[in-house]
C-alpha positions in Angstrom: -49.2 -32.6 -12.7 -50.1 -36.2 -11.1 -47.9 -37.2 -8.5 -46.5 -40.7 -8.5 -43.9 -39.8 -5.3 -44.3 -42.4 -2.6 -44.6 -41.2 1.1 -41.4 -39.5 2.2 -39.9 -39.5 -1.4 -40.1 -36.6 -4.4 -38.6 -35.9 -7.8 -36.4 -33.2 -9.3 -36.7 -32.0 -13.1 -34.2 -29.7 -14.7 -36.2 -26.4 -15.4 -37.0 -25.9 -19.2 -37.4 -22.3 -18.7 -34.4 -21.5 -17.3 -32.1 -20.0 -20.2 -28.7 -19.2 -18.9 -28.4 -15.8 -20.9 -27.5 -13.6 -17.6 -30.5 -11.6 -17.3 -32.0 -10.5 -13.8 -35.3 -12.6 -14.9 -32.9 -15.9 -15.3 -31.3 -15.2 -12.3 -34.2 -15.3 -9.8 -35.8 -18.5 -11.8 -35.3 -22.1 -10.4 -32.7 -24.5 -12.3 -34.5 -27.1 -10.7 -38.7 -28.2 -10.1 -40.8 -30.8 -8.7 -42.7 -32.8 -5.3 -42.2 -34.4 -2.8 -44.8 -36.3 -1.0 -44.2 -36.6 3.0 -45.4 -39.1 5.0 -48.6 -38.2 5.8 -49.3 -37.8 2.1 -49.0 -34.1 1.2 -47.4 -32.9 -2.0 -45.0 -30.0 -1.6 -43.1 -28.3 -4.0 -39.7 -28.1 -4.5 -37.4 -25.4 -6.2 -33.7 -26.1 -6.8 -31.3 -23.5 -7.5 -27.6 -24.2 -8.1 -25.1 -21.4 -6.6 -21.6 -20.9 -7.1 -19.1 -20.2 -3.6 -15.6 -20.4 -2.9 -15.5 -24.0 -2.0 -17.8 -24.9 -5.3 -21.0 -25.3 -6.5 -24.1 -26.3 -4.3 -28.0 -27.0 -4.8 -30.0 -25.0 -2.8 -33.6 -26.2 -2.2 -36.8 -24.8 -1.7 -39.9 -26.0 -0.2 -43.3 -24.8 0.0 -47.1 -26.2 0.8 -49.1 -25.8 -2.7 -52.2 -25.3 0.1 -50.6 -22.4 1.9 -52.1 -18.7 0.3 -49.1 -16.5 0.1 -49.6 -14.2 3.4 -50.4 -10.2 2.3 -50.5 -7.6 4.8 -53.5 -5.8 4.3 -53.6 -2.6 3.4 -54.5 0.0 6.0 -56.4 2.7 5.7 -56.2 6.4 7.0 -58.2 7.0 10.1 -61.5 8.3 9.8 -61.0 10.6 13.2 -57.4 12.2 13.8 -57.4 13.7 17.3 -57.4 17.2 17.9 -53.7 16.9 19.8 -52.4 15.7 16.4 -53.6 18.2 14.2 -50.8 21.1 13.6 -52.7 24.6 14.6 -51.1 27.0 12.1 -53.0 29.9 13.9 -50.4 33.0 15.0 -52.7 34.0 17.8 -51.9 31.0 18.8 -49.8 31.6 23.0 -48.1 28.1 22.3 -45.2 28.5 19.8 -45.2 24.6 18.7 
């Protein structure tokens, strides 16, 4: 999508994928999407969600840097060496009860 925003401005568009059918997937889907260009010329992704509270309806907007990759915690593997003091000893001849 070509960004035609001027610096420090953006655009929001109504999501064509929001069906308002009450499904769980539809509840997490954004109501609006778009882009925003900051003063440095960097383009950010925008998502808008319409929420309802006791005071009425309001628009929540989230901003995401498209250059930043998702921070996924690396999987930690089990250590190949386990110190002897961490190994449970079930030997009945052992004098120590624990």
